ZAMARGU-4260 file (C-alpha; in steps of 0.2 Angstrom, whole numbers, plus 5000, padded with zeros to 4 digits):
<rodrens>
0) 6291/4355/5711 | 6291/4342/5726 | 6308/4338/5731 | 6307/4320/5738 | 6326/4319/5741
5) 6327/4336/5750 | 6339/4334/5765 | 6349/4321/5757 | 6368/4326/5754 | 6378/4317/5741
10) 6397/4318/5739 | 6400/4316/5721 | 6418/4310/5716 | 6412/4305/5699 | 6418/4312/5682
15) 6415/4311/5664 | 6397/4305/5660 | 6390/4290/5669 | 6392/4296/5687 | 6388/4314/5684
20) 6372/4309/5675 | 6367/4299/5690 | 6370/4314/5702 | 6361/4326/5690 | 6346/4315/5692
25) 6347/4315/5711 | 6349/4333/5711 | 6333/4335/5701 | 6324/4327/5715 | 6331/4339/5728
30) 6347/4330/5734 | 6361/4342/5738 | 6376/4337/5727 | 6393/4342/5733 | 6405/4338/5718
35) 6422/4336/5724 | 6435/4339/5711 | 6454/4337/5709 | 6464/4352/5710 | 6473/4346/5694
40) 6460/4352/5682 | 6444/4345/5690 | 6432/4333/5681 | 6440/4327/5665 | 6425/4332/5655
45) 6429/4351/5659 | 6443/4349/5645 | 6431/4340/5632 | 6423/4350/5618 | 6412/4357/5612
50) 6416/4374/5620 | 6407/4390/5622 | 6416/4405/5629 | 6429/4393/5638 | 6415/4382/5645
55) 6414/4364/5641 | 6396/4361/5635 | 6400/4342/5637 | 6402/4345/5656 | 6388/4358/5657
60) 6376/4345/5650 | 6376/4334/5665 | 6381/4345/5680 | 6366/4356/5684 | 6361/4359/5702
65) 6378/4355/5709 | 6391/4363/5720 | 6409/4362/5716 | 6423/4360/5729 | 6441/4358/5722
70) 6455/4351/5733 | 6471/4341/5733 | 6464/4323/5736 | 6481/4316/5741 | 6487/4329/5753
75) 6483/4327/5772 | 6472/4343/5772 | 6463/4337/5757 | 6460/4320/5764 | 6454/4328/5780
80) 6441/4339/5771 | 6435/4325/5760 | 6433/4313/5776 | 6423/4327/5785 | 6412/4329/5770
85) 6409/4310/5769 | 6406/4309/5787 | 6391/4321/5785 | 6384/4314/5769 | 6371/4301/5765
90) 6378/4295/5749 | 6395/4294/5740 | 6395/4292/5721 | 6411/4287/5711 | 6415/4279/5694
95) 6433/4276/5696 | 6442/4260/5691 | 6440/4247/5704 | 6454/4250/5718 | 6455/4269/5715
100) 6445/4273/5731 | 6457/4262/5741 | 6472/4271/5734 | 6464/4287/5740 | 6463/4280/5758
105) 6444/4277/5756 | 6444/4258/5759 | 6427/4250/5763 | 6433/4249/5781 | 6438/4268/5782
110) 6421/4273/5774 | 6412/4263/5787 | 6422/4271/5801 | 6418/4288/5794 | 6400/4285/5791
115) 6392/4269/5796 | 6375/4273/5787 | 6384/4279/5771 | 6377/4273/5754 | 6391/4271/5741
120) 6385/4271/5723 | 6398/4265/5710 | 6398/4263/5691 | 6413/4254/5683 | 6416/4246/5667
125) 6414/4227/5668 | 6407/4223/5685 | 6414/4217/5702 | 6420/4200/5697 | 6427/4191/5682
130) 6444/4192/5672 | 6439/4210/5666 | 6434/4217/5683 | 6450/4228/5685 | 6449/4235/5667
135) 6444/4252/5662 | 6428/4252/5652 | 6422/4266/5640 | 6405/4268/5631 | 6410/4263/5614
140) 6420/4248/5619 | 6406/4242/5629 | 6394/4245/5615 | 6404/4233/5605 | 6407/4220/5618
145) 6389/4219/5624 | 6381/4216/5607 | 6373/4233/5605 | 6383/4238/5590 | 6379/4221/5582
150) 6361/4226/5580 | 6364/4244/5575 | 6368/4248/5557 | 6362/4250/5540 | 6360/4231/5538
155) 6369/4214/5541 | 6388/4217/5542 | 6386/4235/5545 | 6389/4240/5563 | 6387/4257/5571
160) 6389/4264/5588 | 6373/4272/5595 | 6375/4291/5591 | 6375/4296/5609 | 6384/4288/5624
165) 6369/4278/5628 | 6378/4265/5639 | 6385/4279/5650 | 6369/4288/5651 | 6358/4272/5656
170) 6371/4266/5668 | 6369/4283/5677 | 6351/4280/5677 | 6353/4263/5684 | 6365/4269/5698
175) 6353/4283/5703 | 6339/4270/5704 | 6349/4259/5715 | 6354/4273/5727 | 6336/4279/5729
180) 6332/4260/5733 | 6345/4260/5746 | 6340/4276/5754 | 6322/4269/5755 | 6329/4253/5762
185) 6338/4262/5775 | 6321/4270/5780 | 6312/4254/5780 | 6325/4244/5790 | 6333/4235/5775
190) 6349/4245/5775 | 6361/4244/5760 | 6378/4250/5760 | 6385/4248/5743 | 6376/4250/5726
195) 6385/4246/5710 | 6382/4243/5692 | 6393/4242/5677 | 6393/4248/5659 | 6393/4230/5653
200) 6378/4225/5664 | 6368/4239/5659 | 6372/4238/5641 | 6367/4219/5641 | 6351/4223/5650
205) 6347/4236/5635 | 6346/4221/5624 | 6328/4216/5629 | 6320/4205/5616 | 6336/4205/5605
210) 6346/4197/5620 | 6332/4185/5624 | 6332/4179/5606 | 6350/4175/5607 | 6348/4167/5624
215) 6333/4156/5620 | 6335/4152/5601 | 6354/4154/5600 | 6352/4166/5585 | 6362/4182/5584
220) 6351/4196/5578 | 6358/4208/5565 | 6356/4226/5561 | 6339/4231/5552 | 6344/4249/5547
225) 6329/4260/5552 | 6316/4246/5552 | 6310/4237/5568 | 6318/4220/5569 | 6302/4210/5571
230) 6287/4222/5568 | 6282/4228/5550 | 6278/4241/5544 | 6288/4250/5558 | 6302/4261/5553
235) 6307/4275/5542 | 6298/4278/5525 | 6301/4291/5511 | 6287/4303/5506 | 6286/4316/5492
240) 6297/4327/5503 | 6306/4321/5519 | 6306/4304/5527 | 6295/4300/5542 | 6294/4287/5555
245) 6278/4276/5555 | 6274/4262/5568 | 6260/4251/5563 | 6259/4239/5578 | 6242/4230/5576
250) 6230/4222/5563 | 6218/4236/5568 | 6231/4249/5564 | 6236/4240/5548 | 6218/4241/5541
255) 6217/4260/5545 | 6234/4263/5538 | 6229/4255/5521 | 6213/4265/5521 | 6223/4281/5523
260) 6236/4277/5510 | 6223/4272/5497 | 6228/4254/5496 | 6213/4244/5504 | 6217/4229/5494
265) 6233/4226/5504 | 6223/4221/5519 | 6218/4205/5509 | 6235/4202/5501 | 6241/4185/5507
270) 6258/4192/5509 | 6252/4205/5522 | 6238/4196/5531 | 6246/4195/5548 | 6260/4203/5558
275) 6271/4188/5554 | 6267/4189/5536 | 6271/4208/5535 | 6288/4205/5543 | 6292/4191/5532
280) 6288/4201/5517 | 6295/4218/5523 | 6304/4222/5506 | 6288/4221/5496 | 6278/4229/5509
285) 6290/4244/5510 | 6289/4247/5491 | 6270/4247/5492 | 6269/4259/5506 | 6282/4271/5499
290) 6274/4271/5482 | 6258/4277/5491 | 6267/4290/5502 | 6275/4298/5487 | 6259/4306/5483
295) 6260/4319/5497 | 6273/4328/5507 | 6278/4323/5525 | 6269/4339/5532 | 6253/4332/5526
300) 6256/4313/5530 | 6261/4316/5548 | 6246/4324/5555 | 6234/4313/5545 | 6242/4297/5551
305) 6244/4303/5569 | 6226/4308/5570 | 6221/4290/5565 | 6230/4284/5581 | 6245/4277/5572
310) 6262/4283/5579 | 6270/4294/5566 | 6282/4308/5566 | 6295/4318/5557 | 6314/4315/5558
315) 6322/4330/5567 | 6340/4335/5570 | 6343/4341/5588 | 6341/4360/5583 | 6324/4356/5576
320) 6319/4345/5590 | 6324/4358/5604 | 6315/4371/5594 | 6299/4361/5593 | 6282/4367/5600
325) 6281/4351/5611 | 6297/4354/5619 | 6292/4372/5622 | 6276/4367/5630 | 6285/4355/5642
330) 6297/4369/5647 | 6311/4357/5644 | 6324/4371/5639 | 6328/4383/5654 | 6339/4398/5653
335) 6351/4400/5668 | 6366/4412/5671 | 6383/4405/5677 | 6392/4414/5691 | 6403/4422/5679
340) 6388/4431/5671 | 6387/4420/5655 | 6369/4414/5650 | 6367/4395/5647 | 6352/4386/5640
345) 6350/4369/5648 | 6339/4354/5646 | 6330/4351/5663 | 6328/4333/5669 | 6316/4321/5662
350) 6305/4318/5678 | 6289/4326/5684 | 6281/4323/5701 | 6262/4327/5704 | 6262/4337/5688
355) 6277/4347/5693 | 6292/4346/5681 | 6310/4345/5687 | 6318/4362/5688 | 6336/4369/5686
360) 6339/4379/5701 | 6358/4382/5698 | 6369/4381/5682 | 6384/4369/5681 | 6397/4376/5693
365) 6414/4383/5689 | 6428/4373/5695 | 6429/4376/5714 | 6415/4389/5714 | 6408/4383/5731
370) 6424/4378/5739 | 6424/4393/5752 | 6406/4392/5755 | 6406/4373/5759 | 6422/4375/5770
375) 6413/4389/5780 | 6399/4377/5783 | 6411/4364/5789 | 6418/4377/5802 | 6434/4383/5793
380) 6438/4401/5797 | 6443/4413/5783 | 6461/4412/5789 | 6460/4393/5787 | 6453/4395/5769
385) 6465/4407/5764 | 6480/4397/5770 | 6473/4381/5762 | 6471/4391/5746 | 6488/4399/5747
390) 6497/4382/5750 | 6488/4374/5735 | 6477/4362/5745 | 6461/4369/5739 | 6455/4380/5725
395) 6442/4394/5727 | 6434/4401/5712 | 6420/4412/5720 | 6421/4424/5706 | 6407/4435/5712
400) 6412/4436/5730 | 6407/4426/5746 | 6389/4426/5744 | 6381/4411/5735 | 6372/4414/5719
405) 6366/4396/5716 | 6349/4398/5708 | 6353/4415/5700 | 6343/4417/5684 | 6344/4429/5670
</rodrens>
């Protein structure tokens, strides 16, 4: 696969999910990610379940294609190493609370002194201004405060969080986009030094037409369960066996759908003539459709409806989704071997360039797996590395010796 960010070095100070998701996307595109972790346990996600053979699968899910350097951030030696890494990097990524970099001695002035062309990418909870700017933000808290939970649930008065940490994930995507834009701007004579987003800003931008409704009409949307909030029929419907998702998005599709279900008279029913009519009479419409769908199992309906050009699909759990033929055809799951010899199946990144899908070249690193390797590249001698390790200023976890095995596969 083409690697458009080949030659770009990113010092990654982020932890948990939003920042690591950002740097995983950059790594997919060829950037070298040096994940600098604290000697006091490293990325906090390393301690989060689920676990397999002592490895955090939470951590593993977003730390492919990275190197791990483990050091004492607050020691003089640790600060020197970190400063030298930053001086030779193109990008620094962090998702600390505002002010944390300053406490580490990495003020804006110090970063510019170390590397005048450095791009700093940041994700925080609530943005860079306002009464909450110094508050910590977590995905579920922001889901609640942004309105996202207010439109997610079984119905009015029933509020759920989205089942994955969607705000963390999308904030990482937004930050990665901003970093790439800044790198392009640097090349085009439009330099950008600081790129930042917040969980709140990203979550509100996810509101799309629901947020626009609130802005323009002053109306607060409410949960619609598994139905589309404004289009019908568009949602989850029961069949003779399993429920399926069906999305009828136009009058043409509606006419075809009625023919498939054997309810041609519904096309002329005044309750269902237009999209607005169908949405206003959703309850009666759903009853009519589910009565027809009860005649056949989901396995028959899905291909029949799909082949008519109407989006339709089964409802899988993750084990079913990851085992599907489509996922296999896309090569989305790739097997890699950790440096300790254990094998890990991983999802590759979601992008393809010129038909070539992103690839996992190395598995998530062990804590400090590449410390010695990176220090050697920086000019440290073996004696220096041994001294730093013996005095607790760095941790070296090169469990298979001094040769790098990044990219090793089963």
